[in-house]
C-alpha positions as CSV (number, residue, x, y, z in Angstrom):
1,M,0.7,4.6,-2.9
2,E,2.6,6.7,-0.3
3,R,6.1,5.7,0.7
4,R,6.9,6.5,4.4
5,A,9.6,5.8,6.9
6,A,6.8,4.7,9.3
7,V,3.0,4.7,9.4
8,E,2.1,7.4,11.8
9,P,-0.6,7.6,12.9
10,P,-1.7,4.0,12.0
11,V,-5.4,4.8,11.8
12,D,-7.8,7.6,11.0
13,V,-11.3,8.1,12.3
14,I,-13.6,10.1,10.1
15,A,-16.2,11.2,12.6
16,P,-19.4,13.3,12.4
17,A,-19.8,16.3,14.6
18,Q,-22.2,14.2,16.5
19,Q,-22.9,10.5,16.2
20,T,-26.6,10.1,15.6
21,L,-26.8,6.4,14.6
22,P,-25.7,3.2,16.3
23,L,-23.6,2.5,13.2
24,V,-19.8,2.1,12.9
25,L,-18.0,1.5,9.7
26,A,-14.4,0.1,9.4
27,S,-12.1,-0.2,6.4
28,P,-9.1,-2.4,7.4
29,H,-7.6,-3.0,4.0
30,S,-7.6,0.4,2.1
31,G,-4.4,1.8,3.6
32,T,-1.7,3.0,1.2
33,D,1.1,4.2,3.5
34,Y,3.9,1.7,2.5
35,P,6.9,1.9,4.8
36,A,10.2,2.3,2.9
37,E,11.8,-0.6,4.8
38,F,8.9,-2.9,3.7
39,L,9.3,-1.9,0.0
40,A,13.0,-2.6,0.3
41,A,12.5,-6.0,1.8
42,S,9.9,-7.1,-0.8
43,R,10.8,-9.0,-3.9
44,L,7.7,-7.4,-5.6
45,D,7.2,-4.1,-7.4
46,P,4.9,-1.6,-5.7
47,L,2.0,-2.1,-8.2
48,T,2.0,-5.9,-7.5
49,L,2.0,-5.2,-3.7
50,R,-1.2,-3.2,-4.2
51,R,-3.1,-6.3,-5.4
52,S,-3.8,-7.0,-1.7
53,E,-5.4,-3.6,-1.2
54,D,-9.1,-2.9,-0.9
55,S,-8.5,0.2,-3.0
56,Y,-10.7,3.2,-2.4
57,V,-13.1,1.3,0.0
58,D,-12.6,4.1,2.6
59,E,-13.6,6.6,-0.1
60,I,-16.7,4.6,-1.1
61,F,-17.9,4.5,2.5
62,S,-16.7,8.0,3.6
63,A,-20.2,9.4,3.1
64,A,-21.2,7.6,6.3
65,A,-20.1,10.5,8.4
66,A,-22.8,12.6,6.7
67,L,-25.3,10.1,8.1
68,G,-24.0,10.5,11.7
69,A,-21.7,7.5,11.9
70,P,-17.9,7.2,12.3
71,L,-15.6,5.4,9.8
72,L,-12.4,3.8,11.0
73,R,-9.7,3.3,8.4
74,A,-6.3,1.7,8.5
75,R,-3.5,3.8,6.9
76,F,-1.1,0.8,6.7
77,P,-1.4,-1.6,3.8
78,R,-2.8,-5.1,4.1
79,A,0.3,-6.6,2.6
80,Y,2.3,-5.2,5.5
81,L,-0.1,-6.2,8.3
82,D,-3.7,-7.5,8.2
83,P,-5.9,-6.4,11.1
84,N,-8.7,-8.7,9.9
85,R,-6.9,-11.6,11.5
86,E,-6.2,-12.9,15.0
87,P,-3.2,-10.9,16.4
88,F,-0.8,-13.8,15.9
89,E,-1.7,-15.9,12.8
90,L,1.8,-16.4,11.5
91,D,3.4,-18.8,9.0
92,P,6.5,-20.3,10.7
93,G,8.1,-20.8,7.3
94,M,8.4,-17.1,6.9
95,F,10.6,-16.7,10.0
96,E,14.2,-17.5,10.7
97,D,13.7,-17.9,14.4
98,E,11.2,-20.2,16.3
99,L,7.8,-18.7,17.0
100,P,6.4,-18.7,20.5
101,A,3.9,-21.3,21.5
102,F,1.0,-18.9,21.6
103,V,1.2,-18.2,17.8
104,N,-1.5,-19.7,15.7
105,T,0.5,-21.4,12.9
106,R,-2.3,-23.7,11.6
107,S,-5.2,-21.5,10.7
108,P,-6.7,-21.9,7.2
109,R,-5.6,-18.3,6.5
110,V,-2.0,-19.1,7.4
111,R,-2.0,-22.2,5.2
112,V,-2.8,-20.1,2.1
113,G,-0.2,-17.4,3.1
114,L,-2.6,-14.8,4.3
115,G,-2.0,-14.5,8.0
116,T,-1.6,-11.4,10.2
117,I,1.8,-10.9,8.4
118,A,1.0,-12.2,4.9
119,R,3.5,-14.4,3.0
120,V,1.9,-13.7,-0.4
121,V,-0.2,-10.9,-2.0
122,A,-3.8,-11.7,-2.8
123,T,-2.9,-13.0,-6.2
124,G,-0.4,-15.5,-4.8
125,E,3.1,-14.0,-5.4
126,D,5.6,-14.3,-2.5
127,I,6.2,-10.9,-0.9
128,Y,9.6,-11.2,0.8
129,A,13.1,-11.7,-0.6
130,R,14.3,-13.0,2.9
131,K,13.0,-14.5,6.0
132,L,11.8,-12.3,8.8
133,R,12.4,-12.4,12.5
134,F,9.6,-12.7,15.0
135,A,10.6,-9.3,16.5
136,E,9.7,-7.7,13.2
137,A,6.2,-9.2,13.4
138,M,5.8,-8.2,17.0
139,S,6.8,-4.6,16.2
140,R,4.1,-4.4,13.5
141,I,1.5,-5.9,15.8
142,D,2.3,-3.5,18.6
143,R,2.5,-0.4,16.3
144,L,-0.4,-1.1,14.0
145,Y,-2.6,-4.1,14.9
146,R,-3.2,-3.1,18.5
147,P,-3.9,0.6,17.8
148,Y,-6.4,-0.4,15.1
149,H,-8.4,-2.7,17.3
150,R,-8.1,-0.4,20.3
151,A,-9.7,2.4,18.2
152,L,-12.4,0.0,16.9
153,R,-13.2,-1.2,20.5
154,Q,-13.5,2.4,21.6
155,L,-15.9,3.3,18.8
156,L,-18.1,0.2,19.5
157,A,-18.0,0.8,23.3
158,S,-19.0,4.4,23.0
159,T,-21.7,3.5,20.4
160,R,-23.2,0.8,22.8
161,E,-23.0,3.2,25.7
162,R,-24.9,5.9,23.7
163,F,-27.5,3.7,21.9
164,G,-27.6,0.5,23.9
165,S,-26.3,-1.5,20.9
166,Y,-24.1,-1.2,17.8
167,L,-24.0,-2.3,14.2
168,L,-20.5,-2.6,12.7
169,V,-20.1,-2.8,9.0
170,D,-16.7,-4.2,7.9
171,C,-16.0,-2.8,4.5
172,H,-14.0,-4.7,1.8
173,S,-13.5,-5.2,-1.9
174,M,-12.9,-8.3,-3.9
175,P,-11.4,-9.1,-7.3
176,S,-14.1,-9.5,-9.9
177,G,-12.8,-13.1,-10.4
178,L,-15.2,-14.1,-13.3
179,A,-13.4,-17.3,-14.1
180,P,-14.4,-19.3,-17.2
181,G,-16.9,-22.0,-16.6
182,E,-17.8,-25.0,-18.7
183,R,-17.6,-24.6,-22.5
184,G,-16.4,-21.1,-22.2
185,A,-19.4,-19.8,-20.2
186,R,-18.8,-17.4,-17.4
187,R,-19.9,-17.8,-13.9
188,P,-22.9,-15.7,-12.8
189,R,-21.9,-12.1,-12.0
190,T,-21.5,-11.3,-8.3
191,D,-21.2,-7.6,-7.5
192,I,-21.5,-7.7,-3.7
193,V,-21.1,-10.4,-1.1
194,L,-22.8,-9.9,2.3
195,G,-21.1,-11.9,5.1
196,D,-22.6,-12.6,8.6
197,C,-20.6,-15.8,9.5
198,H,-23.6,-17.8,8.3
199,G,-26.0,-16.1,10.6
200,A,-23.8,-15.9,13.7
201,A,-22.6,-12.3,13.5
202,C,-25.8,-10.2,13.1
203,H,-29.6,-10.4,13.1
204,P,-31.1,-11.8,9.9
205,L,-33.1,-8.7,9.4
206,I,-29.9,-6.6,9.0
207,V,-28.7,-8.9,6.2
208,E,-32.1,-9.1,4.6
209,T,-32.5,-5.3,4.6
210,A,-29.0,-4.8,3.1
211,H,-29.7,-7.4,0.5
212,R,-33.1,-5.9,-0.5
213,S,-31.6,-2.4,-0.7
214,L,-28.7,-3.4,-2.9
215,A,-30.7,-5.7,-5.2
216,A,-33.3,-3.0,-5.7
217,K,-30.4,-0.8,-7.1
218,G,-29.5,-3.6,-9.6
219,Y,-26.6,-5.2,-7.9
220,A,-26.1,-9.0,-8.0
221,V,-25.8,-9.9,-4.3
222,A,-24.6,-13.1,-2.7
223,R,-24.5,-14.1,0.9
224,N,-21.5,-15.8,2.7
225,T,-20.1,-17.3,-0.5
226,P,-17.2,-17.0,-1.0
227,Y,-16.7,-14.5,1.9
228,A,-18.6,-15.2,5.1
229,G,-16.6,-12.8,7.3
230,G,-13.2,-12.7,8.8
231,F,-11.8,-12.2,12.3
232,T,-13.6,-8.8,12.7
233,T,-17.0,-10.1,11.8
234,A,-16.7,-13.2,14.0
235,H,-15.1,-11.4,16.9
236,Y,-17.3,-8.3,17.2
237,G,-20.5,-9.8,15.9
238,K,-22.4,-10.8,19.1
239,P,-26.1,-10.5,18.4
240,G,-27.0,-11.9,21.8
241,A,-25.2,-9.0,23.4
242,Q,-26.7,-6.4,21.1
243,G,-23.5,-6.2,19.0
244,H,-24.1,-6.9,15.3
245,C,-21.5,-7.1,12.5
246,L,-22.0,-7.3,8.7
247,Q,-19.2,-7.7,6.2
248,I,-19.7,-6.1,2.8
249,E,-17.4,-7.1,-0.1
250,I,-17.7,-5.1,-3.3
251,S,-16.4,-6.2,-6.7
252,R,-13.5,-3.9,-7.8
253,A,-14.6,-4.1,-11.4
254,L,-17.6,-1.9,-10.5
255,Y,-15.5,1.1,-9.6
256,M,-11.9,0.7,-10.8
257,D,-9.5,-0.7,-13.4
258,E,-8.1,-3.8,-11.6
259,R,-4.8,-3.6,-13.5
260,S,-4.0,0.1,-13.3
261,F,-5.9,0.9,-10.1
262,E,-7.5,3.9,-11.6
263,R,-11.0,4.9,-10.4
264,N,-13.7,4.8,-13.0
265,A,-16.7,7.1,-13.4
266,Y,-19.1,4.8,-11.5
267,L,-17.4,5.2,-8.1
268,P,-19.5,8.3,-7.0
269,Q,-22.7,6.4,-7.8
270,L,-21.5,3.4,-5.9
271,A,-20.6,5.6,-2.9
272,E,-24.1,7.0,-2.9
273,D,-25.7,3.5,-3.1
274,M,-23.6,2.4,-0.2
275,R,-24.7,5.5,1.8
276,E,-28.3,4.7,1.1
277,T,-27.8,1.0,2.1
278,A,-26.0,2.1,5.3
279,A,-28.9,4.4,6.1
280,A,-31.4,1.5,5.5
281,I,-29.7,-0.9,7.9
282,A,-28.9,1.8,10.5
283,G,-32.6,2.7,10.5
284,I,-33.4,-0.7,12.1
285,D,-34.2,-0.4,15.8
286,L,-31.6,-2.7,17.1
287,S,-33.1,-2.7,20.6
288,L,-36.1,-4.6,19.2
289,L,-34.1,-7.4,17.7
290,A,-33.9,-10.7,19.6
291,A,-30.7,-12.7,19.6
292,A,-30.1,-14.3,16.2
């Protein structure tokens, strides 16, 4: 975790010398630049705030540049602002002043406290010791949310212009979450969840190719349950317009200690497996795919 007076610049693009694939990768939740004013306003310790991070996901997918594809990563933390939401999904109970009418206060994500400005960390603890003002949310949206999506749109537009289509992979991690089942049994292991908004965000061949690639490497792969895709997948996944988006969620237990946030020895192998899977789906001729 880095403590900063401000997050500047808000995003990084790890780009190859020349883009050779119609592939773009994005890591919206791996940022670790925690503004000092945010830490001061939080009732939680820094380690607890990190529970919302997709820790090291940008590192896991950084080999993509060697394939000839750019990787966009947010530098700000998800607990401070979540770019995988609509720009104004806000919980009115978090604010001392009235929110404008255009704010979406009723989304399912807002109801569980995980809007654009989250009320809780991913494990459910309240973040703030006080109520915010809407001007604070507006400032974060202007300084962080808008630049993130502006950069993503530019990458997708340039990719479409160069190749005629694009494939966006939205890169995430998930808690291992192996909750006890009946009679002390454990739920089936899930290592990776592929989300395509139940078939709406990308061509089925892309999901099937990713699934086969990962399963062949020994991973337990699920589709759309419990993660079908967030705002990014739904907003940028438009197969009918030759814009495909696939969300990949990786169990953190594969590559890190979920309590200490320390990487484990498997992370390099996981990164290589993700590189090979990205290469497999980027090898599909998107121009030949009909609308899903």
